[in-house]
PDB file with SEQRES, HELIX, SHEET and CRYST1 records, atoms N, CA, C and O in Angstrom:
SEQRES   1 A   79  MET GLU GLU SER ILE LEU GLN GLN ARG ALA ARG ILE TYR          
SEQRES   2 A   79  ARG VAL THR THR LEU ALA ALA GLY ILE SER VAL HIS PHE          
SEQRES   3 A   79  MET ALA CYS TRP ILE VAL LEU SER THR GLY ASN MET ASN          
SEQRES   4 A   79  LEU ARG THR VAL GLU PHE VAL SER LEU ALA SER LEU SER          
SEQRES   5 A   79  THR ALA GLY PHE LEU VAL LEU ILE LEU LEU ILE SER PHE          
SEQRES   6 A   79  GLU TRP ASN LEU ASN LEU LYS ASP PRO ASP MET SER LEU          
SEQRES   7 A   79  PRO                                                          
HELIX    1 AA1 GLU A    2  SER A   34  1                                  33    
HELIX    2 AA2 THR A   42  SER A   64  1                                  23    
HELIX    3 AA3 TRP A   67  ASN A   70  5                                   4    
HELIX    4 AA4 PRO A   74  SER A   77  5                                   4    
CRYST1    1.000    1.000    1.000  90.00  90.00  90.00 P 1           1          
ATOM      1  N   MET A   1     -13.590 164.785 -43.963  1.00  0.00           N  
ATOM      2  CA  MET A   1     -15.033 164.782 -43.656  1.00  0.00           C  
ATOM      3  C   MET A   1     -15.390 163.731 -42.645  1.00  0.00           C  
ATOM      4  O   MET A   1     -16.294 163.952 -41.838  1.00  0.00           O  
ATOM      5  N   GLU A   2     -14.717 162.583 -42.649  1.00  0.00           N  
ATOM      6  CA  GLU A   2     -15.018 161.566 -41.692  1.00  0.00           C  
ATOM      7  C   GLU A   2     -14.714 162.057 -40.262  1.00  0.00           C  
ATOM      8  O   GLU A   2     -15.428 161.708 -39.322  1.00  0.00           O  
ATOM      9  N   GLU A   3     -13.655 162.866 -40.105  1.00  0.00           N  
ATOM     10  CA  GLU A   3     -13.352 163.419 -38.800  1.00  0.00           C  
ATOM     11  C   GLU A   3     -14.460 164.356 -38.306  1.00  0.00           C  
ATOM     12  O   GLU A   3     -14.780 164.393 -37.118  1.00  0.00           O  
ATOM     13  N   SER A   4     -15.027 165.101 -39.234  1.00  0.00           N  
ATOM     14  CA  SER A   4     -16.147 166.022 -38.875  1.00  0.00           C  
ATOM     15  C   SER A   4     -17.342 165.249 -38.426  1.00  0.00           C  
ATOM     16  O   SER A   4     -18.061 165.704 -37.537  1.00  0.00           O  
ATOM     17  N   ILE A   5     -17.594 164.089 -39.005  1.00  0.00           N  
ATOM     18  CA  ILE A   5     -18.759 163.269 -38.603  1.00  0.00           C  
ATOM     19  C   ILE A   5     -18.458 162.697 -37.212  1.00  0.00           C  
ATOM     20  O   ILE A   5     -19.372 162.621 -36.391  1.00  0.00           O  
ATOM     21  N   LEU A   6     -17.270 162.310 -36.925  1.00  0.00           N  
ATOM     22  CA  LEU A   6     -16.966 161.797 -35.556  1.00  0.00           C  
ATOM     23  C   LEU A   6     -17.091 162.927 -34.523  1.00  0.00           C  
ATOM     24  O   LEU A   6     -17.562 162.700 -33.409  1.00  0.00           O  
ATOM     25  N   GLN A   7     -16.663 164.162 -34.902  1.00  0.00           N  
ATOM     26  CA  GLN A   7     -16.795 165.269 -34.000  1.00  0.00           C  
ATOM     27  C   GLN A   7     -18.276 165.596 -33.786  1.00  0.00           C  
ATOM     28  O   GLN A   7     -18.681 165.991 -32.693  1.00  0.00           O  
ATOM     29  N   GLN A   8     -19.077 165.425 -34.842  1.00  0.00           N  
ATOM     30  CA  GLN A   8     -20.494 165.698 -34.732  1.00  0.00           C  
ATOM     31  C   GLN A   8     -21.131 164.686 -33.755  1.00  0.00           C  
ATOM     32  O   GLN A   8     -21.968 165.080 -32.943  1.00  0.00           O  
ATOM     33  N   ARG A   9     -20.779 163.471 -33.812  1.00  0.00           N  
ATOM     34  CA  ARG A   9     -21.283 162.466 -32.880  1.00  0.00           C  
ATOM     35  C   ARG A   9     -20.892 162.809 -31.439  1.00  0.00           C  
ATOM     36  O   ARG A   9     -21.688 162.670 -30.511  1.00  0.00           O  
ATOM     37  N   ALA A  10     -19.663 163.254 -31.283  1.00  0.00           N  
ATOM     38  CA  ALA A  10     -19.213 163.709 -29.955  1.00  0.00           C  
ATOM     39  C   ALA A  10     -20.089 164.880 -29.451  1.00  0.00           C  
ATOM     40  O   ALA A  10     -20.419 164.940 -28.266  1.00  0.00           O  
ATOM     41  N   ARG A  11     -20.457 165.798 -30.346  1.00  0.00           N  
ATOM     42  CA  ARG A  11     -21.289 166.893 -29.918  1.00  0.00           C  
ATOM     43  C   ARG A  11     -22.638 166.356 -29.445  1.00  0.00           C  
ATOM     44  O   ARG A  11     -23.161 166.804 -28.424  1.00  0.00           O  
ATOM     45  N   ILE A  12     -23.193 165.415 -30.171  1.00  0.00           N  
ATOM     46  CA  ILE A  12     -24.502 164.870 -29.800  1.00  0.00           C  
ATOM     47  C   ILE A  12     -24.438 164.228 -28.415  1.00  0.00           C  
ATOM     48  O   ILE A  12     -25.359 164.397 -27.616  1.00  0.00           O  
ATOM     49  N   TYR A  13     -23.369 163.496 -28.123  1.00  0.00           N  
ATOM     50  CA  TYR A  13     -23.213 162.919 -26.800  1.00  0.00           C  
ATOM     51  C   TYR A  13     -23.062 163.964 -25.702  1.00  0.00           C  
ATOM     52  O   TYR A  13     -23.608 163.802 -24.611  1.00  0.00           O  
ATOM     53  N   ARG A  14     -22.309 165.056 -25.991  1.00  0.00           N  
ATOM     54  CA  ARG A  14     -22.140 166.071 -24.997  1.00  0.00           C  
ATOM     55  C   ARG A  14     -23.431 166.768 -24.724  1.00  0.00           C  
ATOM     56  O   ARG A  14     -23.728 167.024 -23.557  1.00  0.00           O  
ATOM     57  N   VAL A  15     -24.255 167.108 -25.753  1.00  0.00           N  
ATOM     58  CA  VAL A  15     -25.506 167.736 -25.553  1.00  0.00           C  
ATOM     59  C   VAL A  15     -26.476 166.861 -24.803  1.00  0.00           C  
ATOM     60  O   VAL A  15     -27.209 167.337 -23.936  1.00  0.00           O  
ATOM     61  N   THR A  16     -26.487 165.574 -25.132  1.00  0.00           N  
ATOM     62  CA  THR A  16     -27.335 164.585 -24.420  1.00  0.00           C  
ATOM     63  C   THR A  16     -26.939 164.466 -22.996  1.00  0.00           C  
ATOM     64  O   THR A  16     -27.809 164.365 -22.131  1.00  0.00           O  
ATOM     65  N   THR A  17     -25.686 164.473 -22.703  1.00  0.00           N  
ATOM     66  CA  THR A  17     -25.200 164.398 -21.312  1.00  0.00           C  
ATOM     67  C   THR A  17     -25.626 165.660 -20.544  1.00  0.00           C  
ATOM     68  O   THR A  17     -26.090 165.592 -19.406  1.00  0.00           O  
ATOM     69  N   LEU A  18     -25.452 166.808 -21.207  1.00  0.00           N  
ATOM     70  CA  LEU A  18     -25.864 168.037 -20.585  1.00  0.00           C  
ATOM     71  C   LEU A  18     -27.372 168.088 -20.299  1.00  0.00           C  
ATOM     72  O   LEU A  18     -27.798 168.559 -19.245  1.00  0.00           O  
ATOM     73  N   ALA A  19     -28.160 167.601 -21.243  1.00  0.00           N  
ATOM     74  CA  ALA A  19     -29.616 167.541 -21.061  1.00  0.00           C  
ATOM     75  C   ALA A  19     -29.958 166.592 -19.920  1.00  0.00           C  
ATOM     76  O   ALA A  19     -30.904 166.850 -19.176  1.00  0.00           O  
ATOM     77  N   ALA A  20     -29.231 165.525 -19.765  1.00  0.00           N  
ATOM     78  CA  ALA A  20     -29.520 164.603 -18.629  1.00  0.00           C  
ATOM     79  C   ALA A  20     -29.150 165.260 -17.297  1.00  0.00           C  
ATOM     80  O   ALA A  20     -29.848 165.082 -16.299  1.00  0.00           O  
ATOM     81  N   GLY A  21     -28.100 165.985 -17.287  1.00  0.00           N  
ATOM     82  CA  GLY A  21     -27.744 166.740 -16.042  1.00  0.00           C  
ATOM     83  C   GLY A  21     -28.731 167.782 -15.689  1.00  0.00           C  
ATOM     84  O   GLY A  21     -29.065 167.934 -14.514  1.00  0.00           O  
ATOM     85  N   ILE A  22     -29.231 168.529 -16.669  1.00  0.00           N  
ATOM     86  CA  ILE A  22     -30.277 169.495 -16.418  1.00  0.00           C  
ATOM     87  C   ILE A  22     -31.564 168.823 -15.916  1.00  0.00           C  
ATOM     88  O   ILE A  22     -32.251 169.353 -15.043  1.00  0.00           O  
ATOM     89  N   SER A  23     -31.875 167.663 -16.473  1.00  0.00           N  
ATOM     90  CA  SER A  23     -33.072 166.944 -16.034  1.00  0.00           C  
ATOM     91  C   SER A  23     -32.977 166.523 -14.515  1.00  0.00           C  
ATOM     92  O   SER A  23     -33.939 166.612 -13.752  1.00  0.00           O  
ATOM     93  N   VAL A  24     -31.799 166.083 -14.162  1.00  0.00           N  
ATOM     94  CA  VAL A  24     -31.605 165.722 -12.752  1.00  0.00           C  
ATOM     95  C   VAL A  24     -31.719 167.013 -11.878  1.00  0.00           C  
ATOM     96  O   VAL A  24     -32.272 166.971 -10.779  1.00  0.00           O  
ATOM     97  N   HIS A  25     -31.206 168.116 -12.368  1.00  0.00           N  
ATOM     98  CA  HIS A  25     -31.337 169.377 -11.611  1.00  0.00           C  
ATOM     99  C   HIS A  25     -32.839 169.752 -11.523  1.00  0.00           C  
ATOM    100  O   HIS A  25     -33.293 170.185 -10.463  1.00  0.00           O  
ATOM    101  N   PHE A  26     -33.584 169.598 -12.576  1.00  0.00           N  
ATOM    102  CA  PHE A  26     -35.017 169.873 -12.531  1.00  0.00           C  
ATOM    103  C   PHE A  26     -35.730 168.993 -11.476  1.00  0.00           C  
ATOM    104  O   PHE A  26     -36.592 169.463 -10.732  1.00  0.00           O  
ATOM    105  N   MET A  27     -35.349 167.733 -11.440  1.00  0.00           N  
ATOM    106  CA  MET A  27     -35.937 166.837 -10.467  1.00  0.00           C  
ATOM    107  C   MET A  27     -35.618 167.241  -9.010  1.00  0.00           C  
ATOM    108  O   MET A  27     -36.471 167.168  -8.125  1.00  0.00           O  
ATOM    109  N   ALA A  28     -34.386 167.661  -8.801  1.00  0.00           N  
ATOM    110  CA  ALA A  28     -34.019 168.171  -7.461  1.00  0.00           C  
ATOM    111  C   ALA A  28     -34.776 169.451  -7.127  1.00  0.00           C  
ATOM    112  O   ALA A  28     -35.212 169.623  -5.989  1.00  0.00           O  
ATOM    113  N   CYS A  29     -34.941 170.358  -8.099  1.00  0.00           N  
ATOM    114  CA  CYS A  29     -35.726 171.564  -7.842  1.00  0.00           C  
ATOM    115  C   CYS A  29     -37.180 171.209  -7.581  1.00  0.00           C  
ATOM    116  O   CYS A  29     -37.816 171.829  -6.728  1.00  0.00           O  
ATOM    117  N   TRP A  30     -37.739 170.197  -8.315  1.00  0.00           N  
ATOM    118  CA  TRP A  30     -39.098 169.816  -8.070  1.00  0.00           C  
ATOM    119  C   TRP A  30     -39.286 169.279  -6.653  1.00  0.00           C  
ATOM    120  O   TRP A  30     -40.299 169.549  -6.007  1.00  0.00           O  
ATOM    121  N   ILE A  31     -38.308 168.523  -6.181  1.00  0.00           N  
ATOM    122  CA  ILE A  31     -38.384 168.000  -4.820  1.00  0.00           C  
ATOM    123  C   ILE A  31     -38.399 169.150  -3.787  1.00  0.00           C  
ATOM    124  O   ILE A  31     -39.175 169.140  -2.832  1.00  0.00           O  
ATOM    125  N   VAL A  32     -37.515 170.135  -4.014  1.00  0.00           N  
ATOM    126  CA  VAL A  32     -37.402 171.303  -3.147  1.00  0.00           C  
ATOM    127  C   VAL A  32     -38.752 172.093  -3.222  1.00  0.00           C  
ATOM    128  O   VAL A  32     -39.243 172.580  -2.203  1.00  0.00           O  
ATOM    129  N   LEU A  33     -39.331 172.208  -4.430  1.00  0.00           N  
ATOM    130  CA  LEU A  33     -40.587 172.884  -4.560  1.00  0.00           C  
ATOM    131  C   LEU A  33     -41.717 172.141  -3.867  1.00  0.00           C  
ATOM    132  O   LEU A  33     -42.567 172.764  -3.230  1.00  0.00           O  
ATOM    133  N   SER A  34     -41.739 170.829  -3.981  1.00  0.00           N  
ATOM    134  CA  SER A  34     -42.839 170.051  -3.418  1.00  0.00           C  
ATOM    135  C   SER A  34     -42.717 170.007  -1.848  1.00  0.00           C  
ATOM    136  O   SER A  34     -43.717 169.803  -1.159  1.00  0.00           O  
ATOM    137  N   THR A  35     -41.552 170.191  -1.332  1.00  0.00           N  
ATOM    138  CA  THR A  35     -41.454 170.227   0.151  1.00  0.00           C  
ATOM    139  C   THR A  35     -41.742 171.580   0.701  1.00  0.00           C  
ATOM    140  O   THR A  35     -41.771 171.738   1.922  1.00  0.00           O  
ATOM    141  N   GLY A  36     -41.960 172.573  -0.126  1.00  0.00           N  
ATOM    142  CA  GLY A  36     -42.384 173.914   0.323  1.00  0.00           C  
ATOM    143  C   GLY A  36     -41.204 174.818   0.645  1.00  0.00           C  
ATOM    144  O   GLY A  36     -41.403 175.854   1.280  1.00  0.00           O  
ATOM    145  N   ASN A  37     -39.996 174.479   0.243  1.00  0.00           N  
ATOM    146  CA  ASN A  37     -38.821 175.302   0.532  1.00  0.00           C  
ATOM    147  C   ASN A  37     -38.574 176.314  -0.538  1.00  0.00           C  
ATOM    148  O   ASN A  37     -37.673 177.138  -0.383  1.00  0.00           O  
ATOM    149  N   MET A  38     -39.341 176.309  -1.651  1.00  0.00           N  
ATOM    150  CA  MET A  38     -39.122 177.266  -2.692  1.00  0.00           C  
ATOM    151  C   MET A  38     -40.492 178.004  -2.910  1.00  0.00           C  
ATOM    152  O   MET A  38     -41.560 177.397  -2.986  1.00  0.00           O  
ATOM    153  N   ASN A  39     -40.373 179.299  -2.999  1.00  0.00           N  
ATOM    154  CA  ASN A  39     -41.578 180.127  -3.185  1.00  0.00           C  
ATOM    155  C   ASN A  39     -41.807 180.327  -4.686  1.00  0.00           C  
ATOM    156  O   ASN A  39     -41.443 181.367  -5.235  1.00  0.00           O  
ATOM    157  N   LEU A  40     -42.408 179.335  -5.349  1.00  0.00           N  
ATOM    158  CA  LEU A  40     -42.586 179.392  -6.774  1.00  0.00           C  
ATOM    159  C   LEU A  40     -43.842 178.530  -7.041  1.00  0.00           C  
ATOM    160  O   LEU A  40     -43.983 177.423  -6.522  1.00  0.00           O  
ATOM    161  N   ARG A  41     -44.736 179.081  -7.863  1.00  0.00           N  
ATOM    162  CA  ARG A  41     -45.959 178.316  -8.195  1.00  0.00           C  
ATOM    163  C   ARG A  41     -45.594 177.213  -9.175  1.00  0.00           C  
ATOM    164  O   ARG A  41     -44.601 177.303  -9.898  1.00  0.00           O  
ATOM    165  N   THR A  42     -46.408 176.182  -9.185  1.00  0.00           N  
ATOM    166  CA  THR A  42     -46.138 175.014 -10.046  1.00  0.00           C  
ATOM    167  C   THR A  42     -46.153 175.417 -11.483  1.00  0.00           C  
ATOM    168  O   THR A  42     -45.324 174.923 -12.246  1.00  0.00           O  
ATOM    169  N   VAL A  43     -47.057 176.300 -11.917  1.00  0.00           N  
ATOM    170  CA  VAL A  43     -47.180 176.725 -13.294  1.00  0.00           C  
ATOM    171  C   VAL A  43     -45.893 177.448 -13.723  1.00  0.00           C  
ATOM    172  O   VAL A  43     -45.389 177.243 -14.827  1.00  0.00           O  
ATOM    173  N   GLU A  44     -45.369 178.303 -12.818  1.00  0.00           N  
ATOM    174  CA  GLU A  44     -44.115 178.999 -13.165  1.00  0.00           C  
ATOM    175  C   GLU A  44     -42.973 178.038 -13.349  1.00  0.00           C  
ATOM    176  O   GLU A  44     -42.181 178.178 -14.281  1.00  0.00           O  
ATOM    177  N   PHE A  45     -42.878 177.034 -12.447  1.00  0.00           N  
ATOM    178  CA  PHE A  45     -41.812 176.046 -12.506  1.00  0.00           C  
ATOM    179  C   PHE A  45     -41.879 175.260 -13.800  1.00  0.00           C  
ATOM    180  O   PHE A  45     -40.870 175.050 -14.473  1.00  0.00           O  
ATOM    181  N   VAL A  46     -43.115 174.819 -14.143  1.00  0.00           N  
ATOM    182  CA  VAL A  46     -43.294 173.967 -15.364  1.00  0.00           C  
ATOM    183  C   VAL A  46     -43.019 174.801 -16.608  1.00  0.00           C  
ATOM    184  O   VAL A  46     -42.494 174.265 -17.584  1.00  0.00           O  
ATOM    185  N   SER A  47     -43.349 176.085 -16.615  1.00  0.00           N  
ATOM    186  CA  SER A  47     -43.101 176.935 -17.766  1.00  0.00           C  
ATOM    187  C   SER A  47     -41.576 177.105 -17.927  1.00  0.00           C  
ATOM    188  O   SER A  47     -41.086 177.061 -19.056  1.00  0.00           O  
ATOM    189  N   LEU A  48     -40.832 177.292 -16.866  1.00  0.00           N  
ATOM    190  CA  LEU A  48     -39.359 177.465 -16.985  1.00  0.00           C  
ATOM    191  C   LEU A  48     -38.759 176.111 -17.461  1.00  0.00           C  
ATOM    192  O   LEU A  48     -37.894 176.115 -18.337  1.00  0.00           O  
ATOM    193  N   ALA A  49     -39.183 174.997 -16.925  1.00  0.00           N  
ATOM    194  CA  ALA A  49     -38.675 173.704 -17.355  1.00  0.00           C  
ATOM    195  C   ALA A  49     -38.968 173.438 -18.829  1.00  0.00           C  
ATOM    196  O   ALA A  49     -38.121 172.910 -19.549  1.00  0.00           O  
ATOM    197  N   SER A  50     -40.209 173.817 -19.289  1.00  0.00           N  
ATOM    198  CA  SER A  50     -40.585 173.621 -20.675  1.00  0.00           C  
ATOM    199  C   SER A  50     -39.740 174.529 -21.602  1.00  0.00           C  
ATOM    200  O   SER A  50     -39.361 174.104 -22.694  1.00  0.00           O  
ATOM    201  N   LEU A  51     -39.457 175.720 -21.192  1.00  0.00           N  
ATOM    202  CA  LEU A  51     -38.635 176.584 -22.015  1.00  0.00           C  
ATOM    203  C   LEU A  51     -37.242 176.032 -22.164  1.00  0.00           C  
ATOM    204  O   LEU A  51     -36.680 176.051 -23.259  1.00  0.00           O  
ATOM    205  N   SER A  52     -36.670 175.535 -21.072  1.00  0.00           N  
ATOM    206  CA  SER A  52     -35.323 174.933 -21.125  1.00  0.00           C  
ATOM    207  C   SER A  52     -35.305 173.660 -21.981  1.00  0.00           C  
ATOM    208  O   SER A  52     -34.376 173.427 -22.755  1.00  0.00           O  
ATOM    209  N   THR A  53     -36.339 172.855 -21.823  1.00  0.00           N  
ATOM    210  CA  THR A  53     -36.414 171.603 -22.621  1.00  0.00           C  
ATOM    211  C   THR A  53     -36.577 171.923 -24.078  1.00  0.00           C  
ATOM    212  O   THR A  53     -35.979 171.242 -24.911  1.00  0.00           O  
ATOM    213  N   ALA A  54     -37.358 172.925 -24.435  1.00  0.00           N  
ATOM    214  CA  ALA A  54     -37.492 173.295 -25.835  1.00  0.00           C  
ATOM    215  C   ALA A  54     -36.173 173.769 -26.439  1.00  0.00           C  
ATOM    216  O   ALA A  54     -35.833 173.451 -27.579  1.00  0.00           O  
ATOM    217  N   GLY A  55     -35.455 174.530 -25.644  1.00  0.00           N  
ATOM    218  CA  GLY A  55     -34.104 174.980 -26.128  1.00  0.00           C  
ATOM    219  C   GLY A  55     -33.152 173.788 -26.417  1.00  0.00           C  
ATOM    220  O   GLY A  55     -32.442 173.786 -27.423  1.00  0.00           O  
ATOM    221  N   PHE A  56     -33.152 172.822 -25.556  1.00  0.00           N  
ATOM    222  CA  PHE A  56     -32.314 171.630 -25.801  1.00  0.00           C  
ATOM    223  C   PHE A  56     -32.818 170.827 -26.960  1.00  0.00           C  
ATOM    224  O   PHE A  56     -32.009 170.244 -27.682  1.00  0.00           O  
ATOM    225  N   LEU A  57     -34.117 170.758 -27.185  1.00  0.00           N  
ATOM    226  CA  LEU A  57     -34.647 170.028 -28.315  1.00  0.00           C  
ATOM    227  C   LEU A  57     -34.273 170.679 -29.626  1.00  0.00           C  
ATOM    228  O   LEU A  57     -33.951 169.989 -30.593  1.00  0.00           O  
ATOM    229  N   VAL A  58     -34.310 172.048 -29.673  1.00  0.00           N  
ATOM    230  CA  VAL A  58     -33.864 172.753 -30.847  1.00  0.00           C  
ATOM    231  C   VAL A  58     -32.356 172.517 -31.095  1.00  0.00           C  
ATOM    232  O   VAL A  58     -31.944 172.272 -32.229  1.00  0.00           O  
ATOM    233  N   LEU A  59     -31.576 172.588 -30.073  1.00  0.00           N  
ATOM    234  CA  LEU A  59     -30.133 172.374 -30.188  1.00  0.00           C  
ATOM    235  C   LEU A  59     -29.801 170.974 -30.706  1.00  0.00           C  
ATOM    236  O   LEU A  59     -28.934 170.826 -31.568  1.00  0.00           O  
ATOM    237  N   ILE A  60     -30.486 169.938 -30.185  1.00  0.00           N  
ATOM    238  CA  ILE A  60     -30.270 168.567 -30.621  1.00  0.00           C  
ATOM    239  C   ILE A  60     -30.747 168.443 -32.063  1.00  0.00           C  
ATOM    240  O   ILE A  60     -30.092 167.767 -32.856  1.00  0.00           O  
ATOM    241  N   LEU A  61     -31.879 169.079 -32.436  1.00  0.00           N  
ATOM    242  CA  LEU A  61     -32.357 168.977 -33.781  1.00  0.00           C  
ATOM    243  C   LEU A  61     -31.365 169.597 -34.777  1.00  0.00           C  
ATOM    244  O   LEU A  61     -31.096 169.023 -35.833  1.00  0.00           O  
ATOM    245  N   LEU A  62     -30.826 170.773 -34.429  1.00  0.00           N  
ATOM    246  CA  LEU A  62     -29.814 171.434 -35.320  1.00  0.00           C  
ATOM    247  C   LEU A  62     -28.579 170.563 -35.462  1.00  0.00           C  
ATOM    248  O   LEU A  62     -28.054 170.432 -36.567  1.00  0.00           O  
ATOM    249  N   ILE A  63     -28.117 169.988 -34.422  1.00  0.00           N  
ATOM    250  CA  ILE A  63     -26.920 169.136 -34.435  1.00  0.00           C  
ATOM    251  C   ILE A  63     -27.229 167.860 -35.192  1.00  0.00           C  
ATOM    252  O   ILE A  63     -26.372 167.380 -35.935  1.00  0.00           O  
ATOM    253  N   SER A  64     -28.405 167.294 -35.039  1.00  0.00           N  
ATOM    254  CA  SER A  64     -28.723 166.065 -35.722  1.00  0.00           C  
ATOM    255  C   SER A  64     -28.770 166.261 -37.254  1.00  0.00           C  
ATOM    256  O   SER A  64     -28.387 165.365 -38.007  1.00  0.00           O  
ATOM    257  N   PHE A  65     -29.245 167.446 -37.707  1.00  0.00           N  
ATOM    258  CA  PHE A  65     -29.267 167.718 -39.118  1.00  0.00           C  
ATOM    259  C   PHE A  65     -27.945 168.253 -39.642  1.00  0.00           C  
ATOM    260  O   PHE A  65     -27.835 168.634 -40.807  1.00  0.00           O  
ATOM    261  N   GLU A  66     -26.943 168.277 -38.770  1.00  0.00           N  
ATOM    262  CA  GLU A  66     -25.608 168.762 -39.084  1.00  0.00           C  
ATOM    263  C   GLU A  66     -25.586 170.162 -39.708  1.00  0.00           C  
ATOM    264  O   GLU A  66     -24.805 170.463 -40.610  1.00  0.00           O  
ATOM    265  N   TRP A  67     -26.473 170.990 -39.186  1.00  0.00           N  
ATOM    266  CA  TRP A  67     -26.574 172.355 -39.642  1.00  0.00           C  
ATOM    267  C   TRP A  67     -25.249 173.102 -39.512  1.00  0.00           C  
ATOM    268  O   TRP A  67     -24.863 173.837 -40.421  1.00  0.00           O  
ATOM    269  N   ASN A  68     -24.552 172.921 -38.393  1.00  0.00           N  
ATOM    270  CA  ASN A  68     -23.344 173.622 -38.118  1.00  0.00           C  
ATOM    271  C   ASN A  68     -22.205 173.211 -39.033  1.00  0.00           C  
ATOM    272  O   ASN A  68     -21.244 173.965 -39.181  1.00  0.00           O  
ATOM    273  N   LEU A  69     -22.279 172.061 -39.640  1.00  0.00           N  
ATOM    274  CA  LEU A  69     -21.218 171.669 -40.545  1.00  0.00           C  
ATOM    275  C   LEU A  69     -21.356 172.304 -41.941  1.00  0.00           C  
ATOM    276  O   LEU A  69     -20.432 172.229 -42.752  1.00  0.00           O  
ATOM    277  N   ASN A  70     -22.499 172.921 -42.213  1.00  0.00           N  
ATOM    278  CA  ASN A  70     -22.720 173.595 -43.471  1.00  0.00           C  
ATOM    279  C   ASN A  70     -22.322 175.068 -43.473  1.00  0.00           C  
ATOM    280  O   ASN A  70     -22.409 175.726 -44.510  1.00  0.00           O  
ATOM    281  N   LEU A  71     -21.898 175.582 -42.359  1.00  0.00           N  
ATOM    282  CA  LEU A  71     -21.502 176.990 -42.298  1.00  0.00           C  
ATOM    283  C   LEU A  71     -20.156 177.184 -42.974  1.00  0.00           C  
ATOM    284  O   LEU A  71     -19.291 176.307 -42.964  1.00  0.00           O  
ATOM    285  N   LYS A  72     -20.011 178.374 -43.566  1.00  0.00           N  
ATOM    286  CA  LYS A  72     -18.790 178.702 -44.331  1.00  0.00           C  
ATOM    287  C   LYS A  72     -17.584 178.941 -43.387  1.00  0.00           C  
ATOM    288  O   LYS A  72     -16.453 178.620 -43.752  1.00  0.00           O  
ATOM    289  N   ASP A  73     -17.809 179.485 -42.217  1.00  0.00           N  
ATOM    290  CA  ASP A  73     -16.776 179.826 -41.305  1.00  0.00           C  
ATOM    291  C   ASP A  73     -16.348 178.498 -40.623  1.00  0.00           C  
ATOM    292  O   ASP A  73     -17.171 177.888 -39.942  1.00  0.00           O  
ATOM    293  N   PRO A  74     -15.081 178.034 -40.787  1.00  0.00           N  
ATOM    294  CA  PRO A  74     -14.673 176.755 -40.191  1.00  0.00           C  
ATOM    295  C   PRO A  74     -14.684 176.785 -38.648  1.00  0.00           C  
ATOM    296  O   PRO A  74     -14.817 175.742 -38.008  1.00  0.00           O  
ATOM    297  N   ASP A  75     -14.545 177.960 -38.070  1.00  0.00           N  
ATOM    298  CA  ASP A  75     -14.557 177.995 -36.581  1.00  0.00           C  
ATOM    299  C   ASP A  75     -15.961 177.676 -36.012  1.00  0.00           C  
ATOM    300  O   ASP A  75     -16.077 177.270 -34.856  1.00  0.00           O  
ATOM    301  N   MET A  76     -17.012 177.856 -36.812  1.00  0.00           N  
ATOM    302  CA  MET A  76     -18.350 177.579 -36.353  1.00  0.00           C  
ATOM    303  C   MET A  76     -18.721 176.095 -36.388  1.00  0.00           C  
ATOM    304  O   MET A  76     -19.732 175.677 -35.824  1.00  0.00           O  
ATOM    305  N   SER A  77     -17.858 175.293 -37.081  1.00  0.00           N  
ATOM    306  CA  SER A  77     -18.138 173.871 -37.166  1.00  0.00           C  
ATOM    307  C   SER A  77     -17.209 173.011 -36.295  1.00  0.00           C  
ATOM    308  O   SER A  77     -17.275 171.782 -36.314  1.00  0.00           O  
ATOM    309  N   LEU A  78     -16.328 173.702 -35.519  1.00  0.00           N  
ATOM    310  CA  LEU A  78     -15.381 172.973 -34.640  1.00  0.00           C  
ATOM    311  C   LEU A  78     -16.123 172.583 -33.368  1.00  0.00           C  
ATOM    312  O   LEU A  78     -17.107 173.224 -32.999  1.00  0.00           O  
ATOM    313  N   PRO A  79     -15.668 171.561 -32.714  1.00  0.00           N  
ATOM    314  CA  PRO A  79     -16.342 171.129 -31.453  1.00  0.00           C  
ATOM    315  C   PRO A  79     -16.124 172.156 -30.345  1.00  0.00           C  
ATOM    316  O   PRO A  79     -16.608 171.972 -29.228  1.00  0.00           O  
TER     317      PRO A  79                                                      
END                                                                             
């Protein structure tokens, strides 16, 4: 069980790192949008960014509550 907890912490770090990378990508896209090189309205861009952020928050929430460790199928709880 202790090994599962260590793997769970590793998952949290991986998801956090992925979210940070996506945030940097959003900032780069925002710069491209603000310079006029992307044909996308601000409302559309913010809605796409919000949808992606909500997905990461749900994923982090599920991992934080260790939901995946309660599944009966052992393959679903592996890193």
